[in-house]
VOTI-904487 format. One record per residue (C-alpha): residue in three letters; x, z, y. Coordinates in steps of 0.02 Angstrom, whole numbers, plus 50000, padded with zeros to 5 digits. Last residue first. Example, Ala and Ser with C-alpha at 12.3 -4.5 7.8 and 13.67 -1.06 7.14 Angstrom:
# residues 2
rest|u|w|v
Ser|50684|50357|49947 $
Ala|50615|50390|49775 $
# end
This chain:
# residues 656
rest|u|w|v
Pro|54685|48974|53735 $
Glu|54521|48886|53759 $
Cys|54367|48961|53670 $
Arg|54281|48857|53535 $
Val|54105|48806|53581 $
Phe|53947|48842|53473 $
Gln|53787|48742|53481 $
Gln|53646|48820|53378 $
Thr|53557|48877|53533 $
Leu|53432|49018|53542 $
Asn|53559|49156|53562 $
Ser|53615|49068|53719 $
Thr|53771|48984|53798 $
Arg|53875|48990|53648 $
Trp|54047|49063|53608 $
Trp|54185|49049|53483 $
Asp|54352|49140|53475 $
Glu|54281|49258|53342 $
Ala|54123|49187|53258 $
Thr|53953|49200|53340 $
Val|53822|49275|53220 $
Leu|53677|49165|53169 $
Val|53512|49252|53117 $
Ser|53393|49151|53011 $
Thr|53449|49242|52856 $
Ser|53576|49211|52717 $
Asn|53715|49297|52815 $
Cys|53793|49153|52918 $
Val|53945|49168|53038 $
Ala|53941|49036|53171 $
Gly|54076|48931|53258 $
Pro|54044|48782|53149 $
Val|53864|48775|53080 $
Cys|53810|48864|52916 $
Val|53730|48742|52795 $
Arg|53541|48745|52804 $
Cys|53422|48818|52672 $
Ser|53263|48731|52614 $
Thr|53078|48743|52655 $
Asp|53112|48764|52842 $
Gly|52965|48817|52953 $
Pro|53065|48957|53033 $
Leu|53252|48918|53029 $
Trp|53364|48946|52885 $
Phe|53541|49003|52852 $
Glu|53680|48968|52731 $
Thr|53854|49029|52697 $
Gln|53795|49185|52608 $
Gly|53669|49083|52507 $
Cys|53484|49073|52549 $
Gln|53354|49194|52477 $
Gln|53207|49117|52383 $
Ala|53057|49063|52482 $
Gln|52922|49193|52486 $
Ile|52785|49259|52370 $
Gln|52693|49420|52405 $
Thr|52636|49518|52251 $
Met|52471|49605|52286 $
Ser|52375|49461|52208 $
Leu|52207|49433|52289 $
Leu|52060|49443|52169 $
Trp|51892|49363|52202 $
Pro|51734|49466|52178 $
Ile|51624|49434|52024 $
Arg|51442|49408|52074 $
Gln|51325|49549|52034 $
Gln|51214|49552|51880 $
Gly|51027|49578|51907 $
Pro|50981|49413|51827 $
Lys|51137|49351|51738 $
Pro|51284|49291|51841 $
His|51342|49109|51828 $
Phe|51531|49091|51813 $
Asn|51600|48916|51836 $
Ile|51730|48933|51976 $
Leu|51800|49107|51948 $
Ser|51918|49168|52085 $
Phe|52103|49208|52107 $
Asn|52192|49210|52279 $
Leu|52379|49196|52260 $
Asn|52483|49264|52404 $
Tyr|52613|49191|52523 $
Leu|52736|49267|52647 $
Lys|52816|49159|52785 $
Gly|52990|49162|52864 $
Tyr|53056|49022|52760 $
Glu|52918|48905|52711 $
Ala|52860|48918|52533 $
Met|52817|48768|52428 $
Val|52726|48875|52296 $
Met|52706|48820|52115 $
Val|52583|48880|51981 $
Asp|52604|48775|51825 $
Ser|52584|48891|51675 $
Phe|52435|49004|51707 $
Val|52364|49119|51572 $
Phe|52183|49174|51597 $
Lys|52153|49310|51468 $
Gly|52016|49365|51344 $
Ser|52084|49270|51196 $
Thr|52088|49111|51302 $
Leu|51997|49093|51468 $
Val|52041|48926|51549 $
Ala|52174|48915|51687 $
Tyr|52174|48818|51851 $
Phe|52291|48788|52002 $
Thr|52258|48752|52185 $
Phe|52404|48710|52305 $
Leu|52437|48529|52262 $
Gln|52499|48415|52405 $
Gln|52621|48538|52477 $
Arg|52650|48613|52648 $
Pro|52582|48783|52604 $
Thr|52404|48844|52632 $
Pro|52408|49028|52674 $
Val|52364|49067|52540 $
Val|52397|48984|52372 $
Val|52237|48961|52271 $
Ala|52221|49014|52089 $
Gln|52068|48953|51995 $
Leu|51989|49035|51844 $
Thr|51887|48943|51713 $
Leu|51762|49015|51586 $
Gly|51753|48906|51430 $
Asp|51705|49049|51317 $
Leu|51624|49193|51408 $
Gly|51495|49244|51276 $
Met|51606|49378|51201 $
Ala|51751|49430|51311 $
Thr|51841|49503|51159 $
Glu|51971|49604|51251 $
Leu|51868|49647|51403 $
Val|51979|49780|51482 $
Asn|51879|49934|51528 $
Gly|51860|49971|51713 $
Ala|51686|50049|51703 $
Gly|51603|49892|51773 $
Asp|51688|49783|51646 $
Leu|51863|49712|51669 $
Leu|51934|49537|51643 $
Gly|52115|49479|51634 $
Val|52234|49374|51742 $
Thr|52407|49310|51694 $
Pro|52525|49248|51831 $
Gln|52678|49138|51796 $
Glu|52850|49214|51816 $
Gln|52978|49074|51850 $
Leu|52863|48996|51977 $
Ala|52849|48809|51955 $
Asp|53000|48711|52011 $
Val|53064|48643|52177 $
Asn|53020|48765|52314 $
Asn|53143|48890|52239 $
Ser|53002|49018|52242 $
Ser|53009|49206|52260 $
Ala|52903|49357|52210 $
Ser|52869|49287|52038 $
Pro|52687|49303|51982 $
Ala|52614|49468|51924 $
Thr|52555|49486|51741 $
Asp|52387|49573|51704 $
Leu|52309|49549|51873 $
Tyr|52130|49612|51863 $
Leu|51962|49528|51880 $
Gln|51794|49612|51901 $
Ala|51621|49648|51829 $
Leu|51608|49563|51661 $
Glu|51477|49654|51557 $
Gly|51520|49808|51459 $
Glu|51643|49836|51319 $
Ser|51580|49964|51194 $
Ile|51536|50147|51212 $
Ile|51489|50218|51041 $
Ile|51390|50380|51028 $
Pro|51386|50477|50865 $
Ile|51250|50611|50872 $
Thr|51277|50796|50842 $
Ile|51135|50913|50799 $
Ser|51102|51096|50837 $
Leu|51020|51218|50717 $
Leu|50866|51298|50793 $
Ala|50840|51470|50871 $
Asn|50891|51417|51048 $
Thr|50926|51236|51086 $
Ala|51067|51113|51057 $
Leu|51106|50928|51069 $
Arg|51285|50873|51044 $
Leu|51339|50696|51090 $
Val|51501|50642|51008 $
Tyr|51599|50497|51081 $
Glu|51684|50344|51008 $
Gly|51773|50214|51115 $
Lys|51762|50122|51281 $
Arg|51810|50213|51437 $
Pro|51666|50288|51531 $
Ser|51639|50239|51714 $
Asp|51513|50375|51759 $
Ile|51408|50444|51615 $
Ser|51217|50451|51604 $
Leu|51064|50545|51540 $
Gln|50912|50496|51641 $
Gln|50760|50508|51525 $
Phe|50815|50627|51390 $
Ser|50682|50650|51254 $
Ala|50603|50801|51170 $
Gln|50480|50824|51026 $
Gly|50412|50970|50921 $
Gly|50252|50982|51022 $
Ala|50355|51025|51174 $
Met|50544|51009|51201 $
Leu|50598|51016|51383 $
Thr|50754|50924|51444 $
Thr|50932|50962|51494 $
Asn|51080|50849|51536 $
His|50993|50778|51690 $
Met|51129|50677|51775 $
Thr|51319|50658|51777 $
Leu|51363|50702|51600 $
Val|51542|50760|51617 $
Val|51646|50729|51464 $
Thr|51696|50877|51358 $
Gly|51860|50916|51274 $
Ser|51865|50964|51090 $
Ser|51926|50793|51040 $
Gly|51903|50691|50881 $
Gly|51772|50582|50965 $
Leu|51768|50612|51151 $
Ser|51645|50745|51204 $
Leu|51466|50749|51269 $
Thr|51349|50897|51298 $
Ala|51158|50892|51293 $
Thr|51044|51042|51317 $
Val|50869|51062|51241 $
Ile|50752|51188|51324 $
Arg|50615|51249|51207 $
Glu|50424|51258|51197 $
Ala|50346|51331|51038 $
Lys|50193|51269|50941 $
Asp|50285|51168|50810 $
Phe|50146|51106|50692 $
Arg|50106|50962|50810 $
Gly|50268|50873|50761 $
Met|50373|50968|50635 $
Pro|50483|50825|50579 $
Leu|50542|50840|50398 $
Gly|50726|50880|50374 $
Asn|50701|50989|50222 $
Met|50736|51150|50319 $
Asp|50600|51106|50444 $
Ala|50621|50987|50590 $
Ser|50617|50992|50780 $
Arg|50626|50822|50857 $
Val|50756|50731|50959 $
Ala|50763|50588|51083 $
Ile|50906|50489|51161 $
Gly|50835|50317|51199 $
Thr|50943|50282|51352 $
Leu|51119|50342|51384 $
Gln|51137|50258|51555 $
Thr|51315|50203|51594 $
Thr|51358|50214|51778 $
Arg|51502|50097|51822 $
Ala|51459|50009|51661 $
Ala|51506|50022|51477 $
Arg|51391|49946|51349 $
Tyr|51298|50072|51242 $
Thr|51289|50098|51053 $
Arg|51162|50223|50987 $
Pro|51142|50324|50830 $
Leu|50974|50286|50745 $
Gly|50803|50356|50787 $
Asp|50733|50528|50822 $
Leu|50884|50635|50779 $
Met|50842|50802|50701 $
Leu|50848|50978|50769 $
Gln|50839|51124|50649 $
Phe|50733|51259|50568 $
Pro|50553|51246|50626 $
Asn|50439|51316|50487 $
Gly|50384|51214|50336 $
Val|50315|51038|50320 $
Ile|50204|50957|50189 $
Asn|50231|50771|50218 $
Tyr|50116|50636|50148 $
Asp|50184|50466|50101 $
Thr|50079|50353|49989 $
Asn|50179|50303|49837 $
Thr|50041|50180|49785 $
Arg|50044|50229|49603 $
Ser|49871|50299|49573 $
Tyr|49858|50446|49456 $
Val|49826|50467|49270 $
Gln|49762|50641|49229 $
Gly|49601|50690|49316 $
Asp|49508|50537|49255 $
Leu|49485|50455|49425 $
Ser|49655|50506|49490 $
Val|49715|50500|49671 $
Glu|49890|50509|49746 $
Val|49975|50601|49890 $
Tyr|50163|50591|49917 $
Ser|50322|50684|49957 $
Pro|50492|50608|49996 $
Ser|50554|50723|50064 $
Pro|50557|50905|50016 $
Tyr|50394|51003|50007 $
Pro|50369|51164|50105 $
Val|50331|51319|50000 $
Phe|50169|51420|50000 $
Thr|50072|51263|49948 $
Pro|49917|51295|50054 $
Pro|49778|51177|49998 $
Gln|49754|50996|50055 $
Leu|49566|50971|50056 $
Val|49530|50790|50012 $
Leu|49403|50677|50097 $
Ile|49367|50514|50007 $
Gln|49356|50336|50072 $
Thr|49339|50157|50008 $
Ala|49216|50177|49864 $
Ser|49117|50291|49979 $
Val|49115|50467|50050 $
Tyr|49164|50572|49899 $
Thr|49211|50746|49957 $
Ile|49354|50827|49862 $
Asp|49380|51016|49857 $
Arg|49254|51044|49715 $
Arg|49341|50909|49614 $
Pro|49503|51006|49602 $
Val|49657|50967|49709 $
Val|49815|50965|49605 $
Val|49975|51040|49676 $
Ser|50148|50973|49641 $
Leu|50331|51019|49650 $
Asn|50482|50967|49545 $
Arg|50517|50819|49662 $
Ala|50367|50798|49776 $
Tyr|50180|50811|49750 $
Phe|50007|50817|49826 $
Lys|49877|50773|49694 $
Ala|49697|50717|49701 $
Arg|49563|50731|49567 $
Leu|49400|50646|49515 $
Ser|49346|50708|49342 $
Ala|49167|50743|49396 $
Leu|49157|50564|49457 $
Asn|49106|50482|49622 $
Met|49222|50333|49611 $
Phe|49365|50273|49724 $
Gly|49425|50093|49692 $
Tyr|49477|50054|49870 $
Gly|49584|50127|50009 $
Glu|49564|50266|50135 $
Leu|49613|50447|50108 $
Ala|49553|50570|50240 $
Val|49645|50736|50234 $
Val|49553|50899|50265 $
Gln|49670|51044|50305 $
Ser|49741|51198|50221 $
Asp|49874|51306|50301 $
Leu|50037|51386|50243 $
Phe|50129|51224|50204 $
Tyr|50081|51134|50364 $
Gly|50012|50958|50340 $
Ala|50068|50779|50366 $
Ala|49997|50601|50366 $
Pro|49834|50644|50453 $
Gln|49751|50530|50407 $
Val|49811|50432|50255 $
Asn|49795|50243|50235 $
Thr|49803|50112|50096 $
Ile|49770|50215|49940 $
Thr|49733|50116|49782 $
Pro|49619|50167|49638 $
Thr|49666|50122|49457 $
Thr|49533|50009|49381 $
Pro|49398|50097|49282 $
Arg|49396|50116|49093 $
Ser|49235|50208|49045 $
Leu|49239|50282|48870 $
Pro|49081|50248|48770 $
Leu|49021|50344|48615 $
Gly|48986|50211|48484 $
Asn|48952|50325|48336 $
Lys|49025|50202|48213 $
Thr|49157|50310|48130 $
Ser|49312|50235|48053 $
Tyr|49354|50191|47875 $
Asp|49519|50133|47800 $
Gly|49621|50292|47824 $
Leu|49534|50433|47914 $
Ser|49465|50349|48069 $
Val|49396|50413|48234 $
Glu|49297|50308|48358 $
Val|49301|50270|48545 $
Ala|49191|50132|48615 $
Gln|49255|50058|48779 $
Gly|49131|50059|48922 $
Thr|48958|49983|48927 $
Cys|48952|49962|49117 $
Gly|49096|49840|49125 $
Tyr|49228|49844|48990 $
Ser|49363|49888|49121 $
Ser|49475|49755|49047 $
Asn|49664|49731|49045 $
Thr|49697|49884|48939 $
Ala|49825|50022|48927 $
Pro|49805|50139|48779 $
Ser|49713|50305|48788 $
Val|49809|50454|48722 $
Cys|49714|50538|48580 $
Thr|49654|50715|48549 $
Val|49562|50792|48401 $
Glu|49424|50923|48397 $
Gln|49295|51000|48280 $
Ala|49396|51017|48120 $
Ser|49534|51081|48233 $
Ile|49669|51018|48348 $
Tyr|49727|50864|48254 $
Thr|49825|50741|48361 $
Ala|49769|50561|48340 $
Pro|49881|50410|48317 $
Val|49827|50251|48407 $
Thr|49722|50104|48347 $
Val|49676|49961|48465 $
Glu|49536|49837|48427 $
Gly|49377|49922|48367 $
Asn|49337|49969|48547 $
Phe|49472|50102|48543 $
Val|49508|50173|48371 $
Cys|49579|50347|48357 $
His|49685|50393|48208 $
Leu|49701|50520|48066 $
Ser|49798|50437|47924 $
Ile|49936|50567|47935 $
Thr|49810|50699|47887 $
Pro|49729|50852|47965 $
Val|49545|50860|47917 $
Val|49394|50800|48017 $
Gly|49217|50857|47975 $
Glu|49146|50861|48148 $
Val|49211|50784|48307 $
Tyr|49248|50818|48489 $
Ile|49370|50691|48556 $
Asn|49479|50760|48696 $
Val|49554|50609|48784 $
Thr|49733|50619|48849 $
Thr|49746|50482|48980 $
Gly|49903|50374|48969 $
Gly|49825|50205|48999 $
Gln|49832|50088|49150 $
Ile|49643|50066|49145 $
Asp|49615|50248|49191 $
Ala|49511|50346|49066 $
Val|49335|50410|49099 $
Thr|49222|50510|48981 $
Pro|49340|50657|48995 $
Ser|49302|50731|48875 $
Leu|49214|50641|48734 $
Ser|49067|50689|48622 $
Thr|49002|50697|48442 $
Val|49120|50586|48344 $
Ala|49086|50592|48157 $
Tyr|49157|50651|47992 $
Leu|49071|50658|47822 $
Leu|49073|50470|47807 $
Leu|48949|50384|47692 $
Lys|49006|50278|47546 $
Val|48867|50187|47452 $
Val|48870|50161|47265 $
Val|48734|50041|47202 $
Leu|48657|50040|47029 $
Gln|48554|49892|46974 $
Arg|48390|49877|46880 $
Gly|48282|49888|47035 $
Met|48396|49967|47164 $
Gly|48460|50134|47101 $
Ser|48571|50238|47212 $
Leu|48732|50334|47189 $
Val|48788|50404|47358 $
Leu|48971|50448|47373 $
Val|49000|50571|47515 $
Gln|49161|50546|47611 $
Arg|49292|50657|47692 $
Val|49443|50576|47610 $
Gly|49502|50737|47527 $
Glu|49327|50816|47526 $
Arg|49248|50688|47412 $
Ile|49068|50754|47400 $
Ser|48955|50682|47265 $
Met|48774|50623|47281 $
His|48651|50573|47145 $
Lys|48496|50468|47116 $
Thr|48465|50390|47287 $
Val|48333|50255|47294 $
Glu|48386|50088|47370 $
Val|48236|49974|47394 $
Gln|48212|49804|47314 $
Gly|48127|49665|47413 $
Gly|48286|49565|47423 $
Arg|48386|49716|47484 $
Thr|48299|49863|47567 $
Leu|48428|49979|47641 $
Leu|48471|50163|47655 $
Arg|48418|50272|47801 $
Gln|48548|50388|47875 $
Gln|48507|50555|47956 $
Gly|48587|50686|48065 $
Tyr|48559|50851|48154 $
Leu|48423|50947|48059 $
Thr|48443|51133|48091 $
Leu|48437|51249|47942 $
Thr|48523|51379|48053 $
Asp|48681|51421|47955 $
Ile|48659|51276|47835 $
Tyr|48664|51136|47965 $
Val|48556|50999|47890 $
Lys|48607|50818|47861 $
Tyr|48472|50701|47798 $
Ile|48483|50550|47685 $
Thr|48334|50431|47688 $
Ser|48294|50342|47527 $
Pro|48221|50168|47529 $
Arg|48030|50154|47532 $
Leu|47912|50094|47395 $
Pro|47857|50274|47358 $
Ala|47931|50404|47475 $
Asn|48113|50453|47476 $
Met|48225|50601|47504 $
Ala|48414|50628|47497 $
Val|48488|50796|47546 $
Ile|48651|50843|47631 $
Phe|48677|51027|47669 $
Ala|48810|51051|47804 $
Arg|48934|51190|47829 $
Thr|49049|51060|47911 $
Leu|49197|51100|47798 $
Pro|49092|51161|47651 $
Asp|48997|50996|47631 $
Val|48849|51038|47518 $
Ala|48756|50916|47406 $
Gly|48577|50864|47366 $
Ala|48489|50729|47268 $
Thr|48313|50661|47234 $
Ala|48200|50754|47353 $
Arg|48028|50678|47326 $
Val|47891|50623|47444 $
Asp|47707|50581|47419 $
Glu|47641|50510|47580 $
Gly|47512|50600|47685 $
Leu|47613|50618|47845 $
Trp|47787|50633|47772 $
Trp|47828|50810|47826 $
Phe|48001|50889|47805 $
Thr|47992|51080|47802 $
Leu|48137|51196|47844 $
Thr|48148|51373|47775 $
Gln|48253|51525|47814 $
Leu|48311|51687|47730 $
Ala|48191|51669|47583 $
Ala|48131|51836|47518 $
Thr|48183|51927|47359 $
Val|48055|52056|47300 $
Ser|48141|52223|47279 $
Ser|48258|52272|47138 $
Asn|48403|52178|47215 $
Trp|48509|52087|47090 $
Phe|48474|51912|47157 $
Ser|48486|51980|47336 $
Asn|48672|51946|47343 $
Ile|48632|51761|47322 $
Ser|48547|51755|47493 $
Leu|48421|51615|47494 $
Lys|48400|51459|47604 $
Val|48246|51354|47571 $
Val|48218|51170|47612 $
Val|48033|51126|47593 $
Val|47983|50947|47555 $
Ser|47820|50869|47614 $
Ala|47676|50752|47571 $
Leu|47618|50862|47425 $
Arg|47747|50996|47401 $
Glu|47925|50986|47338 $
Leu|48051|51125|47339 $
Thr|48230|51095|47397 $
Leu|48346|51242|47370 $
Val|48501|51305|47462 $
Ala|48586|51456|47382 $
Val|48695|51563|47495 $
Glu|48840|51680|47462 $
Glu|48971|51544|47485 $
Phe|48875|51381|47466 $
Met|48770|51340|47312 $
Ser|48655|51190|47295 $
Ile|48493|51175|47193 $
Thr|48387|51019|47201 $
Ala|48207|50963|47164 $
Ala|48115|51122|47117 $
Ala|47936|51067|47088 $
Leu|47759|51103|47142 $
Cys|47777|51206|47301 $
Pro|47599|51263|47334 $
Glu|47498|51217|47488 $
Ser|47337|51316|47471 $
Gln|47417|51444|47356 $
Thr|47565|51457|47472 $
Cys|47744|51390|47475 $
Asp|47801|51389|47657 $
Pro|47827|51578|47654 $
Val|47941|51569|47501 $
Val|47932|51732|47402 $
Val|48065|51736|47268 $
Trp|48019|51826|47108 $
Asn|48155|51943|47054 $
Ser|48321|51876|47007 $
Ile|48437|51849|46860 $
Cys|48314|51794|46727 $
Ser|48394|51768|46557 $
Phe|48465|51635|46446 $
Gly|48543|51627|46277 $
Val|48711|51577|46205 $
Ala|48894|51611|46234 $
Pro|49018|51490|46154 $
Pro|48954|51393|46246 $
Leu|48878|51403|46420 $
Ala|48754|51537|46467 $
Val|48589|51485|46544 $
Gln|48539|51580|46699 $
Met|48365|51592|46773 $
Phe|48315|51600|46956 $
Arg|48132|51640|46998 $
Trp|47999|51553|47104 $
Arg|47822|51600|47155 $
Gly|47674|51481|47174 $
Ala|47581|51554|47024 $
Ala|47732|51533|46914 $
Ser|47891|51443|46950 $
Arg|48058|51411|46868 $
Leu|48229|51377|46940 $
Leu|48379|51347|46831 $
Leu|48559|51401|46856 $
Val|48689|51345|46730 $
Val|48823|51474|46702 $
Pro|49008|51486|46732 $
Arg|49068|51666|46727 $
Leu|48941|51804|46759 $
Val|49062|51906|46862 $
Ala|49153|51780|46975 $
His|49010|51655|46967 $
Asp|49051|51474|46930 $
Trp|48879|51400|46957 $
Leu|48826|51239|46872 $
Lys|48661|51191|46952 $
Gly|48496|51134|46877 $
Ser|48353|51027|46933 $
Arg|48185|50971|46867 $
# end
């Protein structure tokens, strides 16, 4: 009932027929024009499944593939698929079937109506049908005669589809199935390619996962694509007829428990195998304990967060610029959706900062939380723990908060990974100077556990400006720290401009005093921040014979500038100015500001050569007759004059 055109290399194209006798089968060839005739080209073929009790009654289909002939022989209620070696056609012995496969229909009469071979997948495709039933198309792997696929045709309006012929279209990877349905012919296209499995079966929701899609029957073509959930199409990379790869697109949905179906298309048609790809939300890391590791050791790191899943593709990664190490699944312990334990492996080189740890559910696309994790090396240098410091000058300025750590060559703190104890020494110098400044107390400290701090480092009465603090220890690079000494708190007054040393007892002093402020270290307070409105009084001592003897000046640009100080000085007395603040309120713990007594003594201005003064006078007297004056209180008796006592101002001319 079946024949096959066979283009044999020696026999040329011939039509192969199959005939039977007494349950045995033989191939016959029919020459094509212009040749004529036919002949037997094989011995009798013994088919084990064709017996006298259950004989094979008809040859339904003949298909040729490489050196193999695939036959379908019909029996009552079954069909036998036979695989024969073509090379045995010329063997003198009895030719035996290599393999057989029997399809049973449980008592129903069944016929094989069409067959075809797909060379790419090495598949034999055969259509069978029972009375009043639509055809079922089976796919059999030729090498093993293993059944691995089937497609049942339809019943339409009470009419069943019965396959009459099948044709392979290798270019588009389709089999055209010609079927009869009542009085109509129907052509059905079946795909010769399919998706068999996915790896991984999980792809992060943010996209970018390379998915290995294991297929059959795929050919390299520009129309090769992957289709995700029937919505998004992305180009596929052809690896082989059994494998393609695609990069998963980003999506806003995790598709719940069903996952996202992944199919393969060649042009207008895609598979409908429905293999699911899970699309979980990217995990997030919120805490890492411990937050650092040593590069030559491994340690367990607890990652806390949310979105962790117990998957075979679960991975973790420790990485920095141009460096990374991926932790395999066997070194990750899943605790819960909020915690996993990751074994940080030895990295053999320390990682530069910044370095991070991230987690991936699909083994490729990682979380993006930028969670810090340091992988430190060996102790190499000292590093400043904190920012450079600014201190306010005082009589004894405490340099508080000076602390250092040991660090590796990348500047990462060693912490508990530094097992050594060291003595750290501090030296201080003026900025831009090689000279040192004496540190009055405790300029050494012990470093243990990679940390050291100075508790009582101080300087006596430092002048304001920039300093350099150098910290050094054996075997590690030293570090220099900028130290800035700024103006301290108000501690005392100083006389910036001295008052005049003499007074004419009429006008204000020609040289008016100017008073400034000093901090506890003796630095001039030039800015005097927070002291606006401060008032200084100047009191003349001892109290002169004048109505106004107290004068005031308000702080301006850091100075008290007086303009109206006047002293009604008595001759024979010395006066001073006593300066004190009248509205200064010390802060808690701050001492009161002592008053300032000017060192310049003020006296009445010198009298003229012909004048003199007496104690208590505030103005000069005209020299009396008979006296010689010298600007002082001393009267000298003139020649030819006399007086009864040095205490009298009465002079008498001598008689001739």
